[in-house]
gemmi code that builds the backbone of each chain (N, CA, C; Angstrom):
import gemmi

chains = {
    "A": [
        ("UNK", (0.722, -1.207, -0.043), (0.378, 0.228, 0.013), (1.081, 1.132, 0.144)),
        ("UNK", (2.103, 0.845, 0.684), (2.629, 2.108, 0.849), (3.292, 2.682, -0.740)),
        ("UNK", (3.769, 1.629, -1.035), (4.200, 2.205, -2.494), (3.203, 2.294, -3.728)),
        ("UNK", (2.194, 2.070, -3.340), (0.950, 2.474, -4.478), (0.445, 3.859, -3.794)),
        ("UNK", (0.690, 4.523, -2.677), (0.858, 5.593, -2.098), (1.718, 6.553, -3.018)),
        ("UNK", (3.148, 5.697, -2.488), (4.250, 6.660, -3.425), (4.098, 6.841, -5.003)),
        ("UNK", (3.698, 5.627, -5.856), (3.203, 5.903, -7.253), (2.293, 6.315, -7.244)),
        ("UNK", (1.176, 6.754, -7.019), (0.529, 7.781, -6.731), (0.709, 9.299, -6.830)),
        ("UNK", (1.360, 9.596, -6.325), (1.681, 10.710, -5.610), (2.842, 11.434, -6.812)),
        ("UNK", (3.547, 9.916, -7.346), (4.161, 10.452, -8.884), (3.749, 10.761, -9.501)),
        ("UNK", (3.164, 10.123, -9.886), (2.180, 10.269, -11.158), (1.014, 11.412, -10.877)),
        ("UNK", (1.413, 12.317, -10.091), (0.182, 13.496, -9.568), (0.441, 14.432, -10.708)),
        ("UNK", (1.412, 14.566, -10.851), (1.924, 16.009, -11.781), (2.382, 15.493, -13.224)),
        ("UNK", (1.886, 16.287, -13.745), (1.817, 16.353, -15.138), (3.233, 16.524, -15.988)),
        ("UNK", (4.497, 16.646, -15.193), (5.478, 16.936, -15.414), (5.818, 15.284, -15.889)),
        ("UNK", (5.725, 15.055, -14.258), (6.011, 13.423, -13.972), (5.413, 12.535, -14.700)),
        ("UNK", (4.209, 12.320, -15.819), (3.772, 11.717, -16.545), (4.102, 11.924, -17.717)),
        ("UNK", (4.487, 13.268, -18.286), (5.022, 13.473, -19.660), (6.202, 12.459, -19.389)),
        ("UNK", (6.954, 12.642, -18.706), (8.082, 11.998, -18.209), (8.112, 10.005, -18.483)),
        ("UNK", (7.300, 10.188, -17.800), (7.119, 8.427, -17.807), (6.433, 7.977, -18.886)),
        ("UNK", (5.959, 8.980, -19.914), (5.496, 8.652, -21.320), (6.436, 8.487, -22.615)),
        ("UNK", (7.385, 9.785, -22.475), (8.840, 9.413, -23.143), (9.694, 8.664, -22.520)),
        ("UNK", (9.305, 7.734, -21.320), (10.237, 6.537, -21.018), (9.792, 5.430, -21.369)),
        ("UNK", (8.408, 5.862, -21.452), (7.570, 4.262, -22.437), (8.111, 3.995, -23.654)),
        ("UNK", (8.764, 5.203, -23.946), (9.333, 4.699, -25.788), (10.754, 4.301, -25.340)),
        ("UNK", (11.290, 4.600, -24.501), (12.661, 3.123, -24.206), (13.482, 4.483, -23.237)),
        ("UNK", (14.538, 3.582, -23.271), (15.370, 4.930, -22.053), (16.068, 5.935, -22.652)),
        ("UNK", (16.317, 6.436, -21.906), (17.480, 7.720, -22.228), (17.942, 8.401, -21.382)),
        ("UNK", (18.426, 9.491, -21.688), (19.746, 10.207, -21.082), (19.418, 11.267, -20.404)),
        ("UNK", (19.506, 11.789, -19.090), (18.869, 12.737, -18.933), (18.411, 14.198, -19.082)),
        ("UNK", (19.378, 14.686, -20.659), (19.480, 15.908, -21.104), (18.072, 15.419, -21.793)),
        ("UNK", (18.321, 14.185, -22.718), (16.970, 13.921, -23.417), (15.861, 14.146, -22.604)),
        ("UNK", (15.023, 13.823, -21.265), (14.434, 13.805, -20.751), (14.200, 14.913, -20.410)),
        ("UNK", (15.148, 15.451, -20.082), (14.757, 16.807, -19.882), (14.208, 18.293, -21.432)),
        ("UNK", (14.403, 17.563, -21.890), (15.127, 18.688, -23.677), (13.337, 19.335, -23.568)),
        ("UNK", (12.270, 18.700, -23.696), (11.396, 19.297, -23.487), (10.306, 19.844, -22.834)),
        ("UNK", (11.012, 19.586, -21.593), (10.793, 20.571, -20.615), (10.531, 22.348, -20.464)),
        ("UNK", (10.130, 22.873, -20.079), (10.830, 24.614, -20.386), (10.741, 25.298, -18.641)),
        ("UNK", (11.827, 24.042, -18.050), (11.451, 24.470, -16.412), (13.264, 24.138, -16.452)),
        ("UNK", (13.466, 24.338, -15.114), (14.783, 24.671, -14.718), (15.427, 23.405, -14.605)),
        ("UNK", (16.805, 22.616, -14.729), (17.192, 20.941, -14.831), (17.125, 20.703, -13.326)),
        ("UNK", (16.840, 21.707, -12.199), (17.170, 21.315, -11.386), (16.232, 20.932, -10.986)),
        ("UNK", (14.091, 21.339, -11.265), (13.161, 20.864, -11.088), (13.399, 19.672, -11.780)),
        ("UNK", (13.730, 19.194, -12.894), (13.479, 17.770, -13.512), (14.621, 16.962, -12.964)),
        ("UNK", (15.493, 17.495, -12.308), (16.178, 16.328, -11.480), (15.380, 15.945, -10.212)),
        ("UNK", (14.804, 17.025, -9.364), (13.283, 16.765, -8.467), (12.412, 15.994, -9.018)),
        ("UNK", (11.949, 16.179, -9.933), (10.811, 14.953, -10.549), (10.923, 13.722, -10.765)),
        ("UNK", (12.227, 13.223, -11.220), (13.156, 12.174, -11.262), (13.581, 11.411, -9.565)),
        ("UNK", (14.041, 12.407, -9.004), (14.084, 11.454, -7.625), (12.911, 10.815, -6.633)),
        ("UNK", (11.457, 11.684, -7.402), (10.299, 10.975, -6.983), (9.679, 10.045, -7.559)),
        ("UNK", (10.399, 10.096, -8.969), (9.493, 8.943, -9.710), (10.377, 7.378, -9.055)),
        ("UNK", (12.274, 8.008, -8.932), (12.635, 7.414, -8.318), (12.486, 6.555, -6.993)),
        ("UNK", (11.817, 7.400, -6.291), (11.836, 6.870, -4.849), (10.255, 6.207, -4.774)),
        ("UNK", (9.665, 5.904, -5.796), (7.844, 5.553, -6.324), (8.580, 4.239, -7.073)),
        ("UNK", (9.867, 3.764, -7.011), (10.011, 2.623, -7.876), (9.685, 2.375, -9.363)),
        ("UNK", (9.662, 4.041, -10.172), (8.966, 4.187, -11.192), (10.029, 3.906, -12.671)),
        ("UNK", (11.393, 4.533, -12.060), (12.215, 4.517, -12.665), (13.784, 4.109, -12.256)),
        ("UNK", (14.320, 3.678, -13.376), (15.981, 3.089, -12.500), (17.097, 3.812, -13.299)),
        ("UNK", (18.254, 4.063, -13.215), (19.020, 5.163, -13.782), (20.172, 4.145, -13.565)),
        ("UNK", (20.937, 4.318, -15.045), (21.863, 3.113, -15.415), (22.927, 4.085, -15.863)),
        ("UNK", (24.692, 3.705, -14.921), (25.478, 4.583, -15.898), (26.473, 3.398, -17.149)),
        ("UNK", (26.133, 4.293, -18.348), (27.274, 3.510, -19.189), (28.130, 4.294, -19.944)),
        ("UNK", (29.502, 4.171, -19.277), (30.459, 4.928, -19.857), (30.224, 6.418, -19.331)),
        ("UNK", (30.667, 7.572, -19.563), (30.422, 8.887, -19.248), (28.594, 9.270, -19.019)),
        ("UNK", (27.818, 8.012, -19.634), (26.352, 8.782, -19.683), (25.561, 8.206, -18.533)),
        ("UNK", (24.391, 8.613, -18.237), (23.577, 8.136, -17.191), (22.086, 8.086, -17.912)),
        ("UNK", (21.701, 6.923, -18.175), (20.669, 6.385, -18.815), (19.236, 6.666, -17.552)),
        ("UNK", (17.942, 6.621, -18.386), (17.108, 6.515, -16.965), (16.120, 6.230, -17.899)),
        ("UNK", (15.623, 4.613, -17.306), (14.641, 3.787, -17.942), (13.336, 3.473, -16.981)),
        ("UNK", (12.195, 2.997, -17.756), (11.223, 2.805, -16.505), (11.172, 1.299, -16.424)),
        ("UNK", (10.622, 1.822, -15.115), (9.707, 0.723, -14.356), (8.479, -0.098, -14.130)),
        ("UNK", (8.154, -0.375, -15.134), (6.348, -0.335, -15.258), (5.442, -0.712, -14.435)),
        ("UNK", (6.718, -1.958, -13.836), (5.872, -2.877, -12.424), (5.041, -1.728, -11.536)),
        ("UNK", (5.564, -0.869, -11.080), (5.167, 0.298, -10.503), (3.500, 0.700, -10.634)),
        ("UNK", (3.543, 0.831, -12.026), (2.099, 1.174, -12.534), (1.228, 0.393, -12.823)),
        ("UNK", (1.775, -0.561, -12.201), (0.649, -2.062, -12.363), (-0.246, -2.198, -11.210)),
        ("UNK", (0.138, -1.571, -10.468), (0.050, -1.590, -9.097), (-1.905, -0.229, -9.389)),
        ("UNK", (-1.065, 0.687, -9.937), (-2.303, 1.642, -10.221), (-3.832, 0.924, -10.892)),
        ("UNK", (-3.510, 0.533, -11.902), (-3.783, -0.388, -12.817), (-4.941, -1.419, -11.749)),
        ("UNK", (-4.301, -1.893, -11.234), (-4.740, -3.154, -10.075), (-5.826, -2.709, -9.129)),
        ("UNK", (-5.868, -1.082, -8.868), (-6.041, -0.196, -7.811), (-7.480, 0.131, -8.796)),
        ("UNK", (-7.276, 0.554, -9.575), (-8.277, 1.216, -10.082), (-9.673, 0.248, -10.946)),
        ("UNK", (-10.477, -0.728, -10.585), (-11.257, -1.951, -11.639), (-11.840, -1.073, -12.799)),
        ("UNK", (-12.437, -1.863, -14.059), (-12.281, -2.263, -15.028), (-13.832, -1.510, -15.273)),
        ("UNK", (-14.351, -2.026, -14.101), (-15.711, -1.296, -14.356), (-15.624, 0.378, -13.478)),
        ("UNK", (-15.020, 0.111, -12.725), (-15.110, 1.892, -12.232), (-14.823, 2.803, -13.146)),
        ("UNK", (-13.986, 2.616, -13.906), (-13.750, 3.096, -15.211), (-14.420, 2.677, -16.759)),
        ("UNK", (-15.512, 1.926, -16.476), (-16.417, 1.620, -17.262), (-17.871, 2.771, -16.817)),
        ("UNK", (-18.012, 2.943, -15.332), (-19.233, 3.546, -15.016), (-18.402, 5.186, -15.213)),
        ("UNK", (-17.653, 5.250, -14.804), (-17.037, 7.118, -14.424), (-16.773, 7.475, -16.217)),
        ("UNK", (-16.844, 6.569, -16.988), (-17.137, 7.169, -18.850), (-18.695, 7.535, -18.599)),
        ("UNK", (-19.447, 6.273, -18.527), (-20.749, 6.618, -18.795), (-21.605, 7.501, -17.921)),
        ("UNK", (-21.020, 7.424, -16.739), (-21.659, 8.701, -15.530), (-21.116, 10.075, -16.527)),
        ("UNK", (-20.065, 10.296, -17.338), (-19.566, 11.159, -17.789), (-20.213, 11.524, -19.218)),
        ("UNK", (-20.637, 11.209, -19.281), (-21.454, 10.582, -20.809), (-22.914, 11.430, -20.429)),
        ("UNK", (-23.659, 11.102, -19.315), (-24.909, 11.354, -18.990), (-24.553, 12.704, -18.424)),
        ("UNK", (-23.957, 12.796, -17.479), (-23.632, 14.346, -17.243), (-23.885, 15.059, -18.458)),
        ("UNK", (-22.932, 14.720, -19.371), (-22.352, 16.056, -20.375), (-23.911, 16.189, -21.685)),
        ("UNK", (-24.559, 14.466, -21.490), (-25.891, 15.017, -21.982), (-26.905, 16.390, -21.580)),
        ("UNK", (-27.097, 16.128, -20.217), (-27.576, 17.497, -19.421), (-26.867, 18.865, -19.499)),
        ("UNK", (-25.818, 18.804, -19.852), (-24.989, 19.663, -19.334), (-25.352, 20.327, -20.909)),
        ("UNK", (-25.647, 20.003, -21.895), (-25.604, 20.290, -23.300), (-26.697, 20.565, -23.034)),
        ("UNK", (-27.981, 20.090, -23.287), (-29.608, 20.790, -22.879), (-29.337, 22.202, -22.142)),
        ("UNK", (-28.412, 21.957, -21.243), (-28.894, 22.970, -20.192), (-28.418, 24.229, -21.312)),
        ("UNK", (-27.488, 23.964, -22.037), (-26.273, 25.260, -22.433), (-27.642, 25.469, -23.877)),
        ("UNK", (-28.348, 24.587, -24.454), (-28.831, 24.923, -25.422), (-30.261, 25.860, -24.987)),
        ("UNK", (-30.608, 25.459, -23.628), (-32.095, 26.068, -23.097), (-31.234, 27.539, -22.971)),
        ("UNK", (-30.433, 27.817, -22.542), (-29.979, 28.953, -22.472), (-29.796, 30.015, -23.413)),
        ("UNK", (-29.845, 29.492, -24.589), (-29.419, 30.028, -26.216), (-30.359, 30.632, -26.345)),
    ],
    "B": [
        ("UNK", (-18.794, -22.926, -6.365), (-17.921, -21.761, -6.486), (-17.569, -21.394, -5.018)),
        ("UNK", (-16.473, -21.007, -4.913), (-15.892, -20.961, -2.955), (-15.640, -19.801, -3.053)),
        ("UNK", (-17.069, -18.851, -2.923), (-16.851, -17.762, -2.061), (-15.667, -16.908, -2.849)),
        ("UNK", (-16.163, -16.994, -4.480), (-15.080, -15.843, -4.572), (-14.828, -14.146, -3.879)),
        ("UNK", (-13.552, -13.814, -4.466), (-13.388, -12.475, -4.156), (-14.378, -11.116, -4.461)),
        ("UNK", (-14.759, -10.726, -4.286), (-15.735, -9.086, -4.700), (-15.290, -8.391, -4.044)),
        ("UNK", (-15.993, -7.168, -4.948), (-15.713, -5.593, -4.764), (-16.784, -5.162, -4.779)),
        ("UNK", (-16.573, -3.732, -4.887), (-17.766, -2.525, -4.889), (-17.506, -1.371, -5.075)),
        ("UNK", (-17.627, -0.661, -6.568), (-17.429, 0.168, -6.924), (-18.732, 0.989, -7.026)),
        ("UNK", (-18.201, 2.361, -6.941), (-19.129, 3.673, -6.555), (-18.620, 5.178, -7.558)),
        ("UNK", (-19.310, 5.011, -8.303), (-19.264, 6.341, -8.525), (-20.762, 7.326, -8.363)),
        ("UNK", (-20.236, 8.861, -8.443), (-21.323, 9.677, -7.965), (-20.836, 11.035, -9.289)),
        ("UNK", (-21.985, 11.346, -9.138), (-22.142, 12.380, -9.989), (-23.171, 13.806, -10.282)),
        ("UNK", (-23.145, 14.910, -10.006), (-23.782, 15.796, -10.523), (-24.827, 16.137, -11.237)),
        ("UNK", (-25.471, 15.691, -11.301), (-26.697, 16.006, -12.735), (-27.267, 17.136, -12.629)),
        ("UNK", (-27.222, 18.089, -13.747), (-27.616, 19.529, -13.911), (-29.417, 19.274, -14.278)),
        ("UNK", (-29.786, 18.190, -13.793), (-31.524, 18.101, -13.639), (-32.564, 18.143, -12.679)),
        ("UNK", (-33.586, 18.094, -12.781), (-35.001, 17.526, -11.597), (-34.213, 16.086, -10.990)),
        ("UNK", (-34.484, 15.721, -10.058), (-34.474, 14.159, -9.787), (-35.374, 13.097, -10.932)),
        ("UNK", (-36.638, 13.521, -11.049), (-37.203, 12.882, -12.114), (-36.682, 12.323, -13.704)),
        ("UNK", (-36.535, 13.669, -13.877), (-35.604, 13.992, -15.319), (-34.437, 12.738, -15.251)),
        ("UNK", (-33.696, 13.005, -14.349), (-32.809, 11.459, -14.185), (-32.758, 10.727, -14.120)),
        ("UNK", (-34.035, 10.531, -13.184), (-33.844, 8.775, -13.064), (-34.981, 8.191, -14.350)),
        ("UNK", (-35.719, 9.053, -15.213), (-36.504, 9.009, -16.390), (-35.378, 8.768, -17.660)),
        ("UNK", (-34.290, 9.315, -17.424), (-33.470, 9.445, -18.427), (-32.738, 7.933, -18.624)),
        ("UNK", (-32.140, 7.871, -16.885), (-31.811, 6.817, -17.280), (-32.311, 5.246, -17.676)),
        ("UNK", (-33.712, 5.439, -17.309), (-34.207, 4.230, -18.193), (-34.347, 4.094, -19.889)),
        ("UNK", (-33.913, 5.791, -20.235), (-34.152, 5.809, -21.920), (-33.082, 5.212, -22.816)),
        ("UNK", (-33.135, 4.779, -23.723), (-31.561, 3.953, -24.474), (-31.932, 5.570, -25.620)),
        ("UNK", (-32.523, 6.073, -25.530), (-31.618, 7.294, -26.170), (-30.706, 8.304, -25.972)),
        ("UNK", (-30.788, 8.339, -24.398), (-30.368, 9.472, -23.724), (-28.329, 8.427, -23.255)),
        ("UNK", (-27.369, 9.521, -24.004), (-26.682, 8.673, -23.594), (-25.465, 8.463, -22.197)),
        ("UNK", (-24.635, 7.692, -22.367), (-24.045, 7.440, -21.272), (-24.843, 6.464, -20.349)),
        ("UNK", (-26.056, 6.487, -20.523), (-26.803, 5.044, -20.308), (-26.407, 3.585, -20.606)),
        ("UNK", (-26.263, 2.608, -19.330), (-25.745, 0.865, -20.417), (-26.432, 0.797, -21.360)),
        ("UNK", (-27.638, 1.242, -21.434), (-28.084, 0.579, -22.820), (-27.935, 1.553, -24.264)),
        ("UNK", (-27.787, 2.561, -24.253), (-27.320, 3.181, -25.020), (-26.434, 2.302, -25.764)),
        ("UNK", (-26.419, 2.639, -27.256), (-25.091, 2.468, -28.204), (-25.327, 1.180, -28.511)),
        ("UNK", (-26.473, 0.123, -27.457), (-26.585, -1.434, -27.684), (-27.028, -1.623, -29.289)),
        ("UNK", (-26.199, -2.906, -29.656), (-26.383, -3.417, -30.911), (-27.566, -4.160, -30.807)),
        ("UNK", (-27.949, -4.907, -29.833), (-29.446, -5.507, -29.660), (-29.695, -4.915, -28.172)),
        ("UNK", (-30.918, -4.788, -27.981), (-31.403, -4.757, -26.391), (-32.913, -5.073, -26.720)),
        ("UNK", (-32.529, -5.242, -25.210), (-34.058, -5.860, -24.655), (-34.437, -5.082, -23.447)),
        ("UNK", (-35.506, -4.730, -23.408), (-35.388, -3.570, -21.628), (-37.037, -3.437, -21.145)),
        ("UNK", (-36.932, -4.144, -19.830), (-38.317, -4.335, -19.158), (-37.741, -3.865, -17.801)),
        ("UNK", (-37.822, -2.379, -17.508), (-37.573, -1.610, -16.315), (-38.774, -1.892, -15.317)),
        ("UNK", (-38.949, -3.026, -15.508), (-40.069, -3.150, -14.373), (-39.752, -4.619, -13.152)),
        ("UNK", (-40.231, -4.333, -11.999), (-39.829, -4.846, -11.179), (-40.082, -6.672, -11.393)),
        ("UNK", (-38.833, -7.385, -11.486), (-38.897, -8.707, -12.030), (-38.985, -8.939, -13.980)),
        ("UNK", (-38.376, -7.305, -14.350), (-38.184, -7.351, -15.681), (-37.364, -7.694, -15.868)),
        ("UNK", (-36.647, -8.160, -18.011), (-35.379, -8.557, -17.823), (-34.952, -6.979, -18.749)),
        ("UNK", (-33.554, -7.093, -18.353), (-32.733, -6.419, -19.968), (-31.972, -7.816, -21.025)),
        ("UNK", (-31.601, -7.325, -21.667), (-30.121, -8.298, -22.341), (-30.070, -6.388, -23.342)),
        ("UNK", (-28.707, -6.580, -23.692), (-27.854, -5.544, -24.685), (-26.630, -6.634, -25.089)),
        ("UNK", (-26.441, -6.103, -25.671), (-24.715, -6.699, -26.574), (-24.227, -5.534, -27.328)),
        ("UNK", (-23.163, -5.467, -26.849), (-21.888, -4.175, -27.723), (-20.963, -4.733, -28.240)),
        ("UNK", (-20.389, -4.763, -28.996), (-19.283, -5.602, -29.392), (-19.349, -7.149, -28.978)),
        ("UNK", (-20.636, -7.381, -29.515), (-20.770, -8.923, -29.160), (-20.963, -9.539, -27.750)),
        ("UNK", (-20.233, -8.539, -26.960), (-20.182, -9.219, -25.588), (-21.745, -8.959, -24.764)),
        ("UNK", (-23.089, -10.277, -23.994), (-23.884, -9.644, -24.016), (-24.120, -9.337, -22.414)),
        ("UNK", (-25.174, -8.674, -22.208), (-24.906, -8.047, -20.181), (-26.623, -8.601, -20.343)),
        ("UNK", (-26.741, -9.423, -19.741), (-27.913, -9.584, -18.572), (-28.210, -8.980, -17.455)),
        ("UNK", (-29.325, -9.399, -16.993), (-30.203, -8.696, -15.527), (-31.107, -8.848, -15.532)),
        ("UNK", (-31.695, -8.047, -14.044), (-33.269, -8.177, -13.400), (-33.567, -7.377, -13.085)),
        ("UNK", (-34.373, -6.249, -13.163), (-34.806, -5.467, -12.450), (-35.169, -5.990, -10.801)),
        ("UNK", (-34.766, -5.460, -9.942), (-34.929, -5.751, -8.663), (-35.838, -4.625, -7.744)),
        ("UNK", (-35.483, -3.383, -8.269), (-36.288, -2.358, -7.500), (-36.579, -0.892, -8.492)),
        ("UNK", (-37.287, -0.759, -8.825), (-37.588, 0.572, -9.767), (-38.817, 0.962, -9.051)),
        ("UNK", (-38.134, 2.796, -8.330), (-38.936, 3.310, -6.951), (-38.610, 4.388, -7.663)),
        ("UNK", (-39.175, 4.981, -8.571), (-39.421, 6.701, -9.014), (-39.799, 7.359, -8.004)),
        ("UNK", (-38.979, 8.577, -8.037), (-37.877, 8.893, -8.653), (-36.577, 8.506, -7.742)),
        ("UNK", (-36.281, 8.178, -6.423), (-35.192, 7.771, -5.959), (-34.374, 6.326, -6.062)),
        ("UNK", (-34.632, 5.528, -6.809), (-33.877, 4.366, -6.774), (-34.476, 3.284, -7.854)),
        ("UNK", (-33.302, 2.847, -8.948), (-33.088, 2.051, -9.746), (-32.464, 0.725, -8.841)),
        ("UNK", (-32.449, -0.753, -9.027), (-31.664, -1.829, -8.675), (-31.739, -3.246, -9.382)),
        ("UNK", (-30.512, -3.300, -10.276), (-30.948, -4.670, -10.675), (-29.720, -5.118, -11.000)),
        ("UNK", (-29.891, -7.043, -11.538), (-28.682, -7.318, -11.090), (-27.676, -7.138, -13.036)),
        ("UNK", (-26.411, -7.723, -12.941), (-25.384, -7.658, -13.831), (-25.210, -8.606, -13.983)),
        ("UNK", (-24.982, -8.766, -15.189), (-23.898, -9.926, -15.743), (-23.540, -10.390, -17.119)),
        ("UNK", (-22.388, -10.538, -17.195), (-21.891, -10.371, -18.311), (-20.037, -11.172, -18.354)),
        ("UNK", (-19.374, -11.390, -19.767), (-18.402, -11.948, -19.823), (-17.377, -11.496, -18.192)),
        ("UNK", (-17.460, -10.468, -18.212), (-16.788, -9.684, -17.347), (-17.030, -9.590, -15.604)),
        ("UNK", (-17.954, -10.330, -15.214), (-18.515, -10.819, -13.981), (-18.554, -12.080, -13.795)),
        ("UNK", (-17.913, -12.776, -14.482), (-17.293, -14.205, -14.559), (-18.434, -14.629, -14.068)),
        ("UNK", (-19.885, -15.254, -13.770), (-20.557, -16.168, -13.743), (-21.144, -15.274, -12.796)),
        ("UNK", (-20.844, -14.416, -11.923), (-21.215, -14.052, -10.426), (-22.439, -12.928, -11.337)),
        ("UNK", (-23.434, -13.013, -10.202), (-24.808, -12.058, -10.473), (-24.554, -10.454, -9.514)),
        ("UNK", (-24.003, -9.708, -10.542), (-23.696, -8.532, -9.644), (-25.043, -7.651, -10.047)),
        ("UNK", (-24.775, -6.943, -8.836), (-26.046, -5.696, -8.728), (-25.218, -4.218, -8.809)),
        ("UNK", (-26.236, -3.887, -9.390), (-26.322, -2.353, -9.747), (-27.496, -1.636, -9.325)),
        ("UNK", (-26.930, -0.835, -8.352), (-27.672, 0.370, -7.868), (-27.517, 1.449, -8.056)),
        ("UNK", (-28.522, 2.422, -8.366), (-28.643, 3.810, -9.071), (-29.104, 4.593, -7.928)),
        ("UNK", (-28.605, 5.495, -7.195), (-29.976, 6.164, -6.669), (-29.670, 7.569, -7.333)),
        ("UNK", (-31.041, 8.544, -6.879), (-31.256, 9.836, -7.181), (-31.493, 10.854, -6.236)),
        ("UNK", (-30.509, 11.815, -6.108), (-31.334, 12.443, -4.602), (-30.950, 14.224, -4.957)),
        ("UNK", (-32.059, 14.850, -4.820), (-32.283, 16.275, -5.064), (-31.425, 16.896, -4.329)),
        ("UNK", (-30.831, 17.838, -4.977), (-29.874, 19.002, -3.975), (-29.867, 20.290, -5.275)),
        ("UNK", (-30.944, 20.634, -4.325), (-30.971, 22.347, -5.175), (-31.672, 22.070, -6.511)),
        ("UNK", (-31.269, 22.879, -7.528), (-31.939, 22.184, -8.787), (-31.453, 20.977, -9.437)),
        ("UNK", (-30.530, 20.783, -8.795), (-29.846, 19.019, -9.656), (-30.066, 18.246, -8.530)),
        ("UNK", (-29.237, 17.029, -9.261), (-29.742, 15.894, -8.766), (-28.293, 14.765, -8.577)),
        ("UNK", (-28.236, 14.654, -7.061), (-27.130, 13.986, -7.181), (-27.286, 12.561, -7.159)),
        ("UNK", (-26.247, 11.585, -8.247), (-26.642, 10.875, -8.534), (-25.151, 9.595, -8.035)),
        ("UNK", (-25.404, 8.474, -7.699), (-24.658, 7.095, -7.100), (-25.032, 6.203, -7.605)),
        ("UNK", (-24.402, 5.623, -8.432), (-23.747, 4.092, -9.008), (-23.053, 3.311, -8.437)),
        ("UNK", (-23.752, 2.217, -7.815), (-22.947, 1.353, -6.830), (-23.301, -0.564, -7.120)),
        ("UNK", (-21.838, -0.753, -7.896), (-22.213, -1.804, -8.669), (-20.887, -2.611, -7.393)),
        ("UNK", (-22.275, -3.715, -6.579), (-21.446, -4.789, -5.721), (-21.602, -5.918, -6.483)),
        ("UNK", (-20.661, -6.531, -5.144), (-19.960, -8.150, -6.484), (-19.543, -8.286, -7.138)),
        ("UNK", (-18.853, -7.618, -8.111), (-18.142, -7.624, -9.192), (-16.912, -8.508, -8.457)),
        ("UNK", (-16.672, -9.570, -9.247), (-15.104, -10.770, -8.575), (-14.141, -9.249, -9.211)),
        ("UNK", (-12.990, -9.537, -8.570), (-11.944, -9.143, -8.175), (-10.648, -9.723, -9.181)),
        ("UNK", (-11.102, -9.286, -10.657), (-10.685, -9.728, -11.519), (-8.589, -8.989, -11.875)),
        ("UNK", (-8.522, -7.803, -10.558), (-7.421, -7.191, -10.815), (-5.914, -8.206, -11.346)),
        ("UNK", (-6.306, -9.285, -10.230), (-4.970, -10.057, -10.472), (-5.524, -11.001, -11.806)),
        ("UNK", (-5.797, -10.954, -13.168), (-6.750, -11.416, -13.662), (-5.855, -10.412, -15.267)),
        ("UNK", (-6.913, -10.687, -16.130), (-7.066, -10.412, -17.076), (-6.823, -8.405, -17.280)),
        ("UNK", (-7.772, -8.094, -16.582), (-7.476, -6.204, -16.705), (-6.039, -5.558, -16.314)),
        ("UNK", (-4.867, -7.133, -16.265), (-4.046, -6.152, -16.164), (-3.343, -5.095, -17.348)),
        ("UNK", (-3.801, -5.939, -18.295), (-3.187, -5.559, -19.360), (-3.976, -4.321, -20.094)),
        ("UNK", (-5.282, -4.627, -19.769), (-6.356, -3.478, -20.457), (-6.444, -1.941, -19.311)),
        ("UNK", (-5.590, -2.315, -17.543), (-5.091, -1.327, -17.377), (-4.090, -0.233, -18.027)),
        ("UNK", (-3.367, -1.641, -17.805), (-1.643, -0.751, -18.035), (-2.034, -0.308, -19.489)),
        ("UNK", (-2.456, -0.615, -20.670), (-3.036, 0.206, -22.025), (-3.352, 1.614, -21.058)),
        ("UNK", (-4.650, 1.637, -20.595), (-5.571, 2.851, -20.338), (-4.460, 3.730, -19.821)),
        ("UNK", (-3.452, 4.086, -19.114), (-2.429, 4.456, -17.958), (-1.976, 5.168, -19.417)),
        ("UNK", (-1.375, 4.098, -19.938), (-0.368, 5.096, -21.252), (-1.053, 5.847, -21.816)),
        ("UNK", (-2.627, 5.515, -22.380), (-3.340, 6.254, -22.875), (-4.010, 7.804, -22.574)),
        ("UNK", (-3.486, 7.863, -21.032), (-4.340, 8.737, -20.354), (-4.946, 8.473, -18.968)),
        ("UNK", (-4.216, 8.244, -18.272), (-4.889, 7.773, -16.878), (-5.044, 9.090, -16.262)),
        ("UNK", (-4.602, 9.924, -16.287), (-4.576, 11.047, -15.763), (-5.953, 11.327, -15.297)),
        ("UNK", (-7.063, 10.948, -16.104), (-8.607, 11.983, -16.124), (-9.600, 11.176, -15.143)),
        ("UNK", (-8.476, 9.543, -14.994), (-9.652, 8.690, -14.421), (-8.905, 8.773, -12.604)),
        ("UNK", (-7.671, 8.936, -12.771), (-7.346, 9.412, -11.493), (-7.946, 10.339, -10.276)),
        ("UNK", (-7.831, 11.338, -11.254), (-8.261, 13.291, -11.193), (-9.492, 12.817, -10.518)),
        ("UNK", (-10.560, 11.609, -11.240), (-11.755, 11.204, -10.846), (-11.631, 10.642, -9.196)),
        ("UNK", (-10.850, 9.779, -9.425), (-10.634, 9.010, -8.410), (-10.155, 9.898, -7.057)),
        ("UNK", (-9.854, 10.926, -6.819), (-9.235, 11.605, -6.133), (-7.908, 11.926, -5.596)),
        ("UNK", (-7.286, 11.119, -6.878), (-5.505, 9.983, -6.359), (-5.200, 11.507, -7.093)),
        ("UNK", (-5.531, 12.308, -7.536), (-4.487, 13.263, -8.180), (-4.556, 14.581, -7.048)),
    ],
}
model = gemmi.Model(1)
for chain_id, residues in chains.items():
    chain = gemmi.Chain(chain_id)
    for i, (resn, *xyz) in enumerate(residues, 1):
        res = gemmi.Residue()
        res.name, res.seqid = resn, gemmi.SeqId(i, " ")
        for name, pos in zip(("N", "CA", "C"), xyz):
            atom = gemmi.Atom()
            atom.name, atom.element = name, gemmi.Element(name[0])
            atom.pos, atom.b_iso = gemmi.Position(*pos), 0.0
            res.add_atom(atom)
        chain.add_residue(res)
    model.add_chain(chain)
structure = gemmi.Structure()
structure.add_model(model)
structure.setup_entities()
């Protein structure tokens, strides 16, 4: 449960989710990970530390370079936590609510 | 079957309409978001002991209405390939909240498939954009 809490915390930030998406395509060097973000490298380092603490990434030194790779098993904890039917009903109720919101907007026009 | 582990899913929304309208809409297959909407084949008899059948992408769903108490509560059983032979129960309640309606859907008696085949779907779902679901679950 403790790791799940760490994982949920780690993926609660859009930058960290973007880093995960980037790493899902394969290992990358620190500067490659940081490149798409318009933030200080120091901030990226902090995001990576949080991801590492949650067990979501690994760092590996290859010669003079450090490569960062995704450890997807931690994310599996999240998929276990959210049941298939929870996603199904959330989608359904979003559509249902959306139907009435659209009706409400068209009445106001 | 040896008392399989089951779980309960609870989803809540505030619907911008009256309790009666929300109740009626939930039983109207033409309304988006209802379980019956978009079905390829649909049989629906929303009375106590009335049955429903719907199929989407060839996946059949069956159930029996246990309660149809306008405007407050609808309850029916729910069986599909995803319930692994278990008769799960869906209870939808509608409570007036000013001009709106607080709608609560409880799906209980679901087999805990998290250790099984839903893994792959969950994983793919995450990579496709898990963020919004997490936000709804209050985790983000």
